[in-house]
Phi, psi and omega in degrees: 000131181272143179273131180294137179280145179261126180258131176256136180248136177260127180236144176254121181257133175271106183259016169090014177293137177228153176294143177282123181240018178275187181289141175256112193278338169079190187295319184299318179293318179297320180294316178296320181295318179293320176299311181298316181295320181290321179294316177297320180296330179297335177251012176080006181287133183081006178240186182292163180299324179298326181289341181275341191297303186296309181298324180289324176296315180295322177297317178296318179298325177295323187271335184300313178301323179295319178296321179294316179299317180296316181299316179293319182296318180290319183292323183262000179056051178293153177269337179218154177288141179287349180230125181292152176299320183285344181267352186293316181294325177294320180294326184251027185299329180296321179293318179298318179297320178294320178297314180296317182295328181276328188259333177297313176296324177299327184286324187237331187292323181294323177298323179287319184295317182267008173056041178264354182301314179302334179293327177296326187273003166289149191302151011263356187283146180244173180302316182295326178295318180298313182294316180298317181295314182292316180296314180298320180293317180293317178295321179293320178298319178293323180294319176299317181297319186270334182275333182301312177295330177294322177296321177298316178298319182294313179298318179297321180295325178288324176295327178278003177061041173281169184300123185295316183295315181296316182291323179293319177297314179297321179296318178297318178296321178296320179295320177298318182297312183287334175295317177295317178299319182296318178294317181292308182294321180299317179294314181297316181297317180292322179298313180295321181290328183282353180284342183218144175281352180274117184297321180299319178295322179296317178301312181297321181295317181294314180298316181297316182297318182283316186286311184294318181296317180293316179298318181294317182295313181295324178295313179294324177295319178296319178296316179298320180293317182288339178259014177065023174268065190294327182293337182280339186302306181294328181290329178295336180293351179287351190252020175215137182302315184289325177287334173297313178297318178302316181294320179296314183288334175290319184285324190240344184246009177069024181277158174275131184284148174266005176293160179307129181055028179056037181276061181283171181290148173278189184298317181295314177293329179298326177298318178297316178303313182296318179297321178294317179299312180296323179294321179293321178295311179296321179295321177298317179297317181294320179295320179296319177299315180296319181298316186276346168292322179287320182296326185284352182286000000 
């Protein structure tokens, strides 16, 4: 008895796929979208409620001292603010460091951990677009954090009827200072966070880099001052991010230095400070580009 043969039939089903004929927005749109998403993410916007708690608390902590200063200045009719615009970021550097340590790893470490970075580099976005968007978003988030209290101080000084020209000049100098700080800190934070896919390691690395360097520099400056090695005090400031910013604004923005006995750098030393800051910013960008060329393979 013969076994009946089974015939298989191949059918092609039309399930309705059509070519996309809408607008193709390209690299610029993708870069802007990544920048916007990263900037919003730095403050927990578009994320869970738990993700909003820490950045919003830190933002409030940054602004509360400015509100107190303004309230006192208006109530007592002060002629000048008790805290300079350029000194506010130095005064609140611990808050800035915590914000950077918490948000820089959030911006880049998760992409590395879950191996989603190569998906970004499918067209049209390129490695440079990813780095520019992430760097720009982190620097912008820091600028918002540091410039907002300066704006509160400026508005408060005008309400207290302080000299308009002096306050405007001081406010402008403060904005230049925090813009430089945001670029420097943003680059350093992203480089350290991008070295590891583990968010906890990134947080620890950023805190250690900012805290240990500042503690070491201020300790050595105090020792140099007490041993009459006065010439060494400004040069030691080259080895910490926050003292670098302090030195630049002391040399070029008329700020009061936080160095021992206000022994900040002069104009010549200030040029060295500025060159080091610019080199660190450019170097951070170059390291990030190199890092993400390897990740995308």
